[in-house]
N, C-alpha and C positions, 0 to 999 in steps of 0.2 A: 784648611780652607783658605782660598785667596780672598784677602779682604778687598773692599771696594777702594779705588783710587780716586782721590779728589782731583779735580782738574788743576788745582794749584799745585799738586805735586808734580806736574809735568809743564814746565814753563813753554816748550815749544808747541805743546798742543793747545795751550791757553792763547798764545799768539795767533794760531791757525783758526782757532774758533772766534776769536775777536774779529779777524779779517773776514770770516765767512759771514758773521752778523752783520758787518759794515757792508758787505755786498749785497745782502739780502734787503737790508733797509734802503740802500740806494735804489734797487730794483722796485721796491714798494713805492718809493717817492715817485719814480719815473712813471710807474703804472698809474698812479693816482693823477699826476699831472696830465698824463695822456687822456685819461678817463675824462676829466674836467674839460679839457681841450675838445675832445670830440663831442661832449654835450653841447659846448658853445657853438661848434660848427653845425651840429644837428639842428638846433633850432634856428640859426642863422640861414641855413639852406632852404628852410620851408617858406613856400610862397602862400601868404595868408590874405584873405579878403575879409574886410569888415564892412558890414551891411547893415543898414537900419530899414527893415521891410516896410514899416508902417510910414516912413518918410515924414514924420512930424518934425518940427523945428528942434524940439528938444532932444529928439533921437539923434537928428543929424549932427547937432553940436556935440552931443556926447561922442558919437562915433568918430567925429574928427579929433577930439581930445585922445581918444583911445588909440587911433591911428599914429598920432604924433608920438605917443609914449612907447607903444609897441614897436615902432619902427626901429627902435634902437637894438631890438632883439631878434626880429625876423624881417623878411622881405615882404613888406605890405604892398599889394597891388594898388594901382591907382583907383581912387575911390569912385570916380565918376565912370570909369569903364567897367568897373566891378558891379556897379549899380545897374548900368544899362544891360549887362550880361545877365545879371541876376533876374531882372523883370522881364527878360525874353522867355524864361522858363515858366511854363503853365503849371503853377502849384496851387492847390486848394487853400492850403493854410501853411504859410512859410514856418510857423512855430510848432507844426505838428506833422513834420514830413515822415515818410517812410524811407527806408534805406535807398531804394532805387531813385527816388525823387532827390534825396541829398546827394547821391553820387552824380545824377545828372547835372544838379544845380553847380556843384563844384567843378565839374568838368567844363561846363560852359564859361565859368569865370576863370578857368586855367590855374585854379590854386590847389594846394595840398590840404589846407585847412580853411574853413570860413567861420567867421564869428557873427552871429545874429545878435542884435541889441535892441532892447525895447526899454524906455524910460517912462516914468511917470511921477506925478505929483498929486497928493490928495490930503484932504483934512481927515482926521482920524478922531474918534471919540472913545472914551473909555470910562468905566464906573470908578476906577482907581485913580484917575488923574484928570486934570482939565484937558479939554480939547488941544490936539496938537497937530503938527503937519509933518508929512513924510515926503522924502524924495527917494526914488528907487531905480535901479537899473537891472534888468535881467539879461543874462549872457548865456548864449548857446554856442559851444565849441563843437564844431562838426567836422569829422573826417571825410574828405572826398574819396579816399580809396576804399573805405568800408561802408561809408554812409551812416556810421554810427554816431551817436551823440556823445562825444568824448567827455564833455563836462557841461554841466548846468549849475549856474549858481546866481544868486540873487544878493545884491547890495542895497541896504535899506539904511537910511538915516532920519533921525526925528529931531525935531526942534520946536521952539515956541512959535517960530514964523517960518513961512515957506522959503524966504530967501536964505535963512540960515541952513535950512535943510538942503537947498540945492547946492549951497556953497560947500557943505560937508561931502556931498556926493562927488562934486567936481575934485575936491582935494583928494579923493580916494582912488583916482584914475591911475596913479603911479602903481599903486599896490595891485590894483586889478590887472594892469598890464603884466606885471610880474607873475601873477597868478595864472593869467592865460598862457604866457610864454612857458611856464613850468608845466602846464596841462599838455600843451602841444608837444614838448619835448618828451614827456613820459609816454604819451600816446604813440609817438613815432617809435620809440624804442620797443614798446610792446607789439606793435604792428609788424615789425621787422622780424620779431622771433616767434610771432603767433603762428600756431599750426593751422594748416587749411582745415576747413570745416569737415567733420565726420561725414562720410557718405552713409546716409540712412534714407530708406524709402519715406516718401512724403504721401500723405492722404490723397488719393488719385481723384480726378474729377467724377462726380456721380454719373452712373450709367455707362462709364467707359469700360473697356475690357478689363483693366487692372482693378476696378472696383467689384469684379464679380466674386461673390463669396467672402467679401472683405467686411469685417467690422472695424471701424476706426477706434482709436483710443478714447476713453471716456472716464471721467472722474465718477467714482462712486457717490460723491457728494460734493457739490460745487461750493466754493467759498468766494464770497464777494469781495473783491479788493476794496481797501479803505479809501474814501475821497479825502486826501490829506488836508490838514488844516491850513496848510499854506496855499493849496489850490482854492480852498474855500474863501480865504482871505482876499485872494486876487481874481475871484470869480472866473476861474479857469473852466473852459469847455474844450474837451480834448478826447482823442481815441488812442488807445494804446494797443498795439498788435504785438504779440509775443509767440515765438516758436518754441515748442517744448519737445525734446527727444524723449520718448517713453520706451523703456527696454521691454523685453519680453516677460519680465516679472512685474511690470507696472511701476517701476521705479523711474524718477526723472534723472536722465543722464546729463542733460544740459538745457539750458534755456537761452534765448537770444531775443532782445527787443528788436523788432523790425519797423515799428512806427513809434516815434518818441514825442515827448511833450515837456518834459521837465516837471518842476514842482513836487518831485518825489513820487510821481505816479508810476514811473517805471519799477522802482523799488517796491511799491505797493503790490503791483501786478505780480511781480516775480515772486514775492513772498507768499501770495495767495496761491499760486499755481504749484509751488513746491509744497505747500502745506496740504494739498489734496491727494488722497489715495486714488490711484488710477487703475482701471482694468485695461490690460495691454490689447493692442491690435490683434485681431484674429483673422486668419485666412484659411478656409477650409478646416476650421476647428483648431488650427494651431497658432500659438502666440508668435508674434514677430515684433521686432522693434520698429517704431514709426515715428515720424516727425509730424506734429499737429500744430495748426495755426489757430490761435485764440485771439478774440477781439474783445475789448472792454471800452465802453463808452462812459465818459465822465461828464457830469454837468452839475451845477450847483442848484441845490434845493434848499431854499430859505427854511431854517428851523422855525418852528411855530413857538 
C-alpha cells in the first residue's frame, strides 16, 4: 500500500503551494479593500434630508448639529429647502406615517433617505432615587424607495441638572451620526438585493365581484399587542398597520409593517400577529392564500 506523502517530501510542490496561498491571500485582501471602498461609496452617494417636524428651537438646534456631523458621511440636502418641501406634503402625523406617505414625502424632498428628529427635556421622579433631569432625542430613519422605517432609536441622558443632561445629549451627536450612517448603509445594501413582494391576493372590497363567496382570513383567537413600556414612558399615541400573508393552511408566510410609529410598537404588533392561529381565506369552500391588513391603535391609559 502506498503511504501518504508529506508535502515536505516534495520541495517543488511546497513552493507551488506557498505561491498559491500567497495569491489567494492577495485576492482576499483586494476583495476586502474593495468591499470597504464600496461601502464608503454607498453611503456617500445617498442623498439624506434631516428634518425636525415640530420645529421647536431645541429640535432645530439638534438637527443642525446632526446635519453637520452626518455631512462627513453622506450628501445632506439643504435644510431650509428640505424643510419647505417636507411641509408641502399633507400628513396627519409625521411620526406615524404609512409607507405611501413616507415615499411621497421623500420624493418631494428629493432624497433617498430622510431622518426625522424630535427632542425633549423633562424632570423625572423615582422611588429609588432623588428627582433627576432627562434630555432625549428620538430618531426615525426612513427609506424613500420603500417608505419603510429603516431604524428607530432613542438617545436619553440623565443628570442632576437639565444643563448637564442637555450637554450630554449634544456630546452624543457624533456617535449618533455614525449610527445613522451605518443604518443607511445597511438598508441600501438590503434594498438592492431584496426580492420583489410575493404576488398574493388581497382581501377585496366588500360587495365587489371578487368578494362573492369569499371569507377573509381570521384568527381563531385575537391577541392584543403590548403597549410597550417605552411608549408608556413617553406618552405615545399611534396607529400601527401591518400586512400579513396567510397561506392556505392558516400559517403566516410573511408580515410587513405599512404604518410605523417606533417605540417598539411594530415589534409588539408583529409578535402578536405571528402568535395567533389563523383560519385561512376561503372561496367557494376552498382555502387559498391571502394578504390581510390589520390595524392596531395605541394610546396611554394611566394605571390606577
